[in-house]
C-alpha angles and dihedrals in degrees: 000000000000094000093044090051091051092047093051092051090049091050091050094051096041095091091052095050090044091053092048092050092049091047091052090052091051091051090051091053094052122097113269094244091063095050099040095084120101091243093051091048091051093050093047092050091048094052090048093056092045091049090052095048095102141080128246123220100190125081112260120229117271091225093208104137098144136019133195112240135175087266094050132269117337130192116244123215118191114215134172108249095178136001142194134168090269104042152347133237106227124206119205099205119196125206094247138099090225108049094163132235115345112253124186112202112203111210123206122256094215112117100298132082123250089258086082083081095053092114089051094050095044093051094047092046091070091076107007142065100242132208123180136196109234110193120202127237102261091219087067095051112092118238086238089071088071133227125324118208139160092281090052090051090053090049090052092053092051090052093047091048090053091049091051085057140227115318094031123143121226123215113187116192121205119310099024094060096099091047093047092050090049092049093052091045092053094047091046092052090051091050093236118181091225096062104137121254093225136012118207116192115192125192093329132150101246090150116006092187086082116083096341116212133204088273092054092046090055091049095050098036095070131051118253088247089066091057090048093050100040109023100042123076139162125261112243118249093249090077129071090246092051109158095023116128111235145168099236120233091224089063092051092048092050089053093051093046091046091061091067109011092159090059094057093043091052090048092055094044088054089047090053090049092048091050092050091048091048093239095151095174095054091045092050092057090057097043093048090055096048093042085065099034092053093050103097136178131199121245124222108257093232093057095044094049092044090053094049089048103042103030107030107025107029097025090213099168094049091047093048092244103109118124132188114215089336094313120116115248109225114188088182087074089072103102107146102039121091114227125218122177125192128192138174118232091218098041108140094180101049110030123228110273097024093103095035087062087080089077093065090051093052108052095158104055112129094225132018139178136171123203127190118192099204100205099036121110123203097284092038090068091071106018139037133031097320091055095042098046109027113011101043092054089054091053092046093049092050092051092045092051090056 
């Protein structure tokens, strides 16, 4: 019912957004002397905002066609190194014989596409051979592909790490930190050759008992049955995944935007002002962010409920009680993989100390380091000036030292 209601609303507003988009294109095609008046600028800015007032459900392009390296600019080609019904392992191949250490970036499966990590990937590409997990929108995965829970996610990570090859470095960003730690622990205990050389955990909920945030309070303040009854819905038959139970991306986005509605309102008011003033560069910064932020994917119900249950409500990893397909997960088995944790001092989604908790779980790692970026919020840990100038060098140095 929830998904059908959303789809009906989207169908009803589609003509309006289409009209606004077409009107904006017409304005852009007119001679400058016709569109330079204050009235024309106001109308153009208004149509732009109306045209953008919708969500996207397809992954945006990464837009990484070239990257600056120590040897000069190099072309980048994105290929699929591995593929399953629920996700691809992308390889950002550079035109060079010396791409650098192999890094597997693990993207979150939490309502946004992996392109949210485009700044992360672009920065790492300068000196590394980068792979990235690219999860599919669950509404496009046929029911015949079967369920996809937390254990399946961990299995995917182990498979992708093996594909990246021995000696690779894993960088997990946000939500996948517990699963990445579990995957490396299982591989280490089995003595696999592909155990990564380093594991970097960035702003992830390893133990949400530490410095709980508003997000953690919501997850623990309601029984699991509430989330199953109110947050899970069925994909309409019009999509390839018709009949699959999912946690819709539009619900996740509504929750995130509801945490700071004034921030998003102010951003759009500034966008309107920039468009009226003709400040194209300032407007582009805002539109680029929201083009990505408003692109959402649905998450398989099994994975969403497993994550609420195991990570946020029962804290199984932090308590040493996590299992994978009935097998205990023992982070203490990690003895050859270096551990780096990164947190933002102003992170209101993943509280300070939740990621650093991994160090207590991994007493036998050969090298360890914890970095706190005092002024970084959640997204600032992996994008923006803090990531570019201060956090990325820490990650690169840790990898290089290994």
